[in-house]
DRENZA-295608 format. One line per 3 residues: their letters; for each residue y, x, z of C-alpha. Coordinates in steps of 0.02 Angstrom, whole numbers. Layout:
<recs>
a	Y/X/Z | ...
</recs>
This chain:
<recs>
mnk	-791/240/1021 | -741/296/860 | -906/280/764
eki	-928/110/863 | -746/54/791 | -805/114/611
sai	-981/35/635 | -890/-129/678 | -774/-146/564
vkf	-902/-85/406 | -1024/-220/466 | -878/-358/483
vlk	-830/-311/297 | -1001/-301/229 | -1055/-478/295
dkf	-907/-579/229 | -933/-662/55 | -776/-671/11
fyv	-781/-467/-6 | -895/-506/-145 | -803/-650/-222
iff	-646/-543/-233 | -723/-398/-299 | -790/-500/-429
vaf	-632/-559/-473 | -526/-379/-465 | -682/-311/-577
lmy	-676/-465/-696 | -492/-414/-735 | -505/-249/-713
vyl	-625/-251/-874 | -542/-386/-970 | -387/-230/-955
lhp	-490/-88/-970 | -515/-83/-1158 | -319/-112/-1214
ala	-293/9/-1070 | -388/150/-1132 | -324/117/-1310
gkn	-158/159/-1241 | -106/-42/-1290 | -48/-75/-1110
ftd	27/49/-986 | -83/84/-827 | -104/230/-732
ikp	-299/206/-745 | -313/279/-897 | -209/443/-873
hag	-299/459/-686 | -469/455/-766 | -403/578/-896
fak	-370/684/-748 | -539/663/-682 | -619/722/-861
lwi	-516/870/-875 | -553/920/-698 | -742/899/-718
eqg	-706/1006/-888 | -597/1145/-827 | -662/1140/-644
lsh	-574/1051/-491 | -489/1194/-432 | -355/1117/-542
apl	-354/972/-451 | -206/948/-317 | -206/919/-136
nfl	-224/739/-152 | -375/720/-257 | -476/589/-154
yfg	-469/445/-275 | -505/567/-429 | -637/651/-324
tii	-703/469/-304 | -727/418/-468 | -807/603/-521
vlg	-935/592/-401 | -971/410/-441 | -959/448/-592
gfy	-1115/574/-605 | -973/716/-657 | -990/632/-830
anl	-828/692/-929 | -816/536/-1049 | -664/447/-1035
qwl	-723/276/-1068 | -864/294/-927 | -740/370/-794
gfv	-634/204/-830 | -771/93/-809 | -790/166/-628
sai	-614/183/-579 | -636/-21/-623 | -807/-34/-512
vls	-658/61/-365 | -546/-18/-396 | -624/-185/-370
lsw	-694/-141/-225 | -538/-63/-149 | -453/-244/-172
aak	-603/-319/-93 | -624/-198/62 | -401/-241/79
ysi	-453/-438/87 | -594/-393/221 | -478/-254/328
skw	-340/-372/330 | -448/-521/395 | -536/-406/500
vie	-355/-365/579 | -295/-539/585 | -456/-571/690
dyl	-440/-442/809 | -247/-473/848 | -300/-644/853
viy	-416/-608/1002 | -282/-511/1087 | -190/-668/1132
nid	-365/-770/1186 | -368/-866/1027 | -560/-949/966
tkv	-573/-846/779 | -747/-927/751 | -652/-1114/784
fdk	-519/-1041/663 | -615/-943/563 | -579/-1063/388
yit	-382/-1032/396 | -387/-850/441 | -496/-827/291
yla	-344/-919/185 | -219/-838/264 | -311/-656/233
igi	-335/-714/40 | -165/-764/24 | -116/-577/104
cfv	-219/-507/-13 | -143/-556/-177 | 28/-581/-80
ghi	197/-522/-215 | 374/-550/-212 | 475/-675/-286
pfn	539/-660/-461 | 714/-688/-404 | 758/-553/-549
til	649/-628/-679 | 721/-813/-629 | 922/-779/-613
nrn	942/-611/-702 | 957/-629/-895 | 969/-455/-916
hln	811/-399/-834 | 664/-392/-947 | 529/-336/-820
fym	425/-451/-680 | 364/-290/-571 | 479/-137/-653
gel	606/-99/-484 | 552/-229/-393 | 482/-206/-212
spn	320/-298/-240 | 181/-281/-95 | 34/-278/-229
twh	18/-168/-352 | -115/-193/-515 | -78/-38/-620
nst	-61/108/-486 | -231/170/-463 | -197/268/-310
ttf	-91/151/-206 | -229/28/-235 | -364/130/-185
mlp	-274/190/-30 | -217/34/36 | -366/-26/140
fcv	-348/142/230 | -163/122/272 | -168/-45/348
llf	-322/6/447 | -204/165/504 | -57/56/542
yla	-162/-54/651 | -242/65/731 | -103/179/787
ykk	-8/8/852 | -154/-27/974 | -145/158/1025
vfl	33/156/1040 | 91/-36/1109 | -73/-86/1188
nqk	-140/77/1265 | -310/77/1163 | -394/229/1206
gln	-513/340/1118 | -427/330/943 | -365/488/920
tli	-476/555/802 | -501/391/696 | -328/389/661
til	-288/576/619 | -442/560/515 | -352/403/438
avt	-200/492/445 | -272/627/335 | -374/529/203
cff	-201/441/158 | -129/594/143 | -285/653/7
vkp	-269/493/-73 | -69/478/-106 | 57/589/-1
nft	190/414/2 | 129/353/168 | 131/517/245
lcf	334/526/234 | 344/360/329 | 192/355/458
spi	222/546/536 | 392/519/569 | 379/347/661
yfc	209/362/725 | 283/550/806 | 439/439/856
cif	320/317/944 | 186/429/1040 | 348/544/1090
yky	441/373/1155 | 265/324/1257 | 207/486/1301
klt	337/623/1316 | 278/772/1341 | 114/732/1427
knf	-46/762/1376 | -71/613/1308 | 56/667/1179
wla	-23/823/1124 | -186/737/1084 | -93/608/979
lpa	19/755/898 | -91/791/742 | -89/618/669
cii	63/664/621 | 79/835/625 | -92/894/511
pfv	-23/764/370 | 146/821/366 | 115/1008/342
lll	6/945/211 | 140/881/132 | 244/1027/112
vhs	95/1153/65 | 84/1005/-63 | 260/1003/-109
iil	283/1175/-125 | 134/1212/-261 | 178/1036/-338
fhs	350/1105/-358 | 331/1276/-398 | 317/1331/-557
tyg	199/1483/-528 | 64/1365/-416 | 109/1185/-523
gdy	21/1220/-654 | 30/1127/-817 | 123/985/-715
aqa	247/1108/-656 | 249/1197/-810 | 295/1048/-924
nqp	407/947/-839 | 521/1074/-719 | 490/963/-577
sii	603/937/-428 | 674/810/-288 | 869/760/-303
fsp	963/669/-165 | 1033/533/-291 | 1069/355/-201
fsv	1002/212/-304 | 969/311/-483 | 788/262/-489
wql	836/111/-443 | 966/61/-557 | 853/151/-727
qlg	711/13/-680 | 824/-119/-661 | 965/-105/-769
npi	1098/-208/-687 | 1165/-75/-549 | 1245/-221/-432
lsp	1159/-377/-452 | 980/-337/-481 | 930/-237/-328
ils	997/-353/-236 | 889/-502/-312 | 749/-368/-251
ffs	784/-335/-105 | 784/-537/-51 | 631/-551/-154
vai	529/-497/14 | 651/-509/127 | 683/-696/160
lpi	517/-707/257 | 559/-587/390 | 770/-611/403
lyl	715/-810/430 | 573/-760/553 | 702/-638/633
ify	833/-799/653 | 711/-926/713 | 607/-815/863
kkr	702/-734/968 | 554/-663/1066 | 450/-554/946
ssi	309/-449/963 | 302/-254/946 | 193/-284/802
vyl	336/-348/683 | 464/-217/735 | 337/-87/699
slt	315/-174/527 | 504/-178/499 | 525/1/531
fsi	389/71/408 | 454/-59/271 | 638/8/299
lal	596/175/302 | 512/162/153 | 624/99/64
iif	796/195/112 | 668/336/42 | 661/268/-122
ilf	836/233/-130 | 906/398/-83 | 786/508/-161
aev	722/548/-359 | 620/657/-443 | 700/780/-584
hng	590/805/-740 | 657/930/-862 | 848/910/-815
sia	840/713/-806 | 794/580/-671 | 623/526/-687
psg	616/334/-675 | 439/323/-674 | 492/299/-461
nfi	390/415/-365 | 461/368/-211 | 435/172/-237
wqv	227/177/-175 | 253/191/-1 | 379/44/-13
tmc	225/-61/-85 | 124/-20/57 | 214/-50/186
nyi	288/-212/107 | 92/-255/111 | 79/-219/286
mfl	234/-319/332 | 163/-472/251 | 5/-441/334
vfg	112/-428/508 | 212/-587/479 | 74/-678/447
ies	-34/-633/582 | 107/-698/705 | 139/-845/609
mkr	-27/-893/637 | -24/-853/812 | 117/-950/848
tlt	39/-1093/752 | -107/-1095/831 | -22/-1075/1036
epl	143/-1176/975 | 189/-1353/936 | 201/-1347/751
dfk	400/-1394/705 | 519/-1347/559 | 540/-1164/582
kii	349/-1144/555 | 318/-1254/413 | 466/-1154/335
iwf	378/-968/355 | 205/-1050/306 | 288/-1121/142
lia	348/-938/123 | 211/-858/132 | 119/-978/5
lhs	242/-943/-98 | 236/-759/-95 | 37/-796/-128
msg	80/-921/-280 | 166/-777/-345 | 69/-653/-334
vmy	-56/-754/-408 | 62/-793/-555 | 82/-617/-589
mgr	-108/-583/-605 | -91/-734/-737 | 38/-647/-818
ilv	-44/-475/-850 | -200/-556/-900 | -102/-661/-1027
sky	18/-540/-1101 | -86/-369/-1057 | 63/-294/-965
yf	101/-250/-814 | 282/-238/-797
</recs>
């Protein structure tokens, strides 16, 4: 079942012509920005991540952290050649493939979900493609940029469902989307034979970036416990929660321990503290207005949807649970370097992942309602907001290209 599922998804991805179109667009963008990034003229994680890969080629892979998968991918595809420019170029290829894969997997999820409701996806393939492309580039509505004069950044501190500058988050998003959807089908639609694949995806997500584990493990645990209690099905599904969570604990001990954490721990003396809103305020400036505007930059769509429709699918509640928990983690915790709160916000990346999934789910549900119910003003408002978020994401791409600045 797992092999058949994987094979079907891969075939779906590779036969979609827009997979190659989006790869080409993303590749042109990354290549255009690669030279100034490597020269240090704009900030992007592509350069330091390529630098980490170069360092591990030179010093040995034993220096690599547990979340090694992205770095290992560019090292292997780069032929173990320790050259920063070359590894940066390989990074551009890998990240462009990630954007294309995110689009294709999102489209596969849309089609698979609509088939559940007996909707002929072949008839509406054009509209499904439009939705998948729109969601692929979805962004936050820049209320802070428009309304808050003290807010100088477009991206920093926002709850954006997409990122161009953070390599590992971009690389991980296709895995997150697939993991979320298969977990939903397992628990809420009683799909059989998915335990192994879900576990593999959950572990893969951890090995790319641990943030999603912070949300997936507790939520999936609660779902399978509520669904199966302590029956055999619960124990069969449990490894998908436990293995990544144990790896997360080991990773934290290694990363934040002065002896085992290597150069990173010795240089930064890192720790995690409970400090509500501290990182958000550092990134945004205005301690009251900015977080409120940032919240509504992504929350208007789900709020109106919940107001308009009292009967909602379980996938809507599941996606909202992920986004809410992701935001709570970001609000409550901060990473400290050498006694000071680090403004980089390493606890925000699960927000990006979960919010992308949330927008995908609300797009799917809106399409399902549009294809099965009469069109009314509620649906028009929802579609307008989805289009607005997509246009904002495209506008952000244009801003990066013009300014060569990501924030």
